[in-house]
N, C-alpha and C positions, 0 to 999 in steps of 0.2 A: 504494500500500500504506500503510495507516494504521499509525502507530507507537504501540506500547503506552505508556501513561503509567506511569512508575516511581514507586511509593510510596517516599518517602524513608526511612521507618521500616523498611520491608522491605529496602531496599537496604542500609541501615546494619546491619541484623541479618545479612544475607547476608555482607557484608564482614567482620563480626566472627567468622564461623565459622572454625575452624581450617582451614588449607590441606588437611589430610588428609581432612576431611569434604567440603569443596567439590570436591575431585578425584574423590570417589566418587559425586557426583551426576550423574545423566544430564541431558541437555539438557531433557528433559520435566520432570524434577523441579526443575531450576533455574527454569524458566519458571513452574511451579506455585508455587514459593516466592515469586517476585517478583510474580506477577500474579493468580493464581487464588484464589478464595474457598474452593474445596475442593481438598485435597491428596490425591495418591495414597497408599495405605497404605505403600508403600515409602519415601516421604519421611518419614513419621512414624517409621518404624523406624530410619532412618539418623540422625534428629535426636532420638531418644528422650531422650538425656541433656540436651538443651537445651530441652525442652518442659516447661513448668510445667503440671501437671494440676490443675484446679480441683475 
């Protein structure tokens, strides 16, 4: 089984989230946050106050 490479910036961002936010993320959302280019809409909703819109 190949191990996914963790992006340090993503890991640092994840680590800086408040515990209450991290506890509410599903395993799928956590994996999307750390590894995927496209996030599920539910993740955007949960992180809305932390996302800077351009």
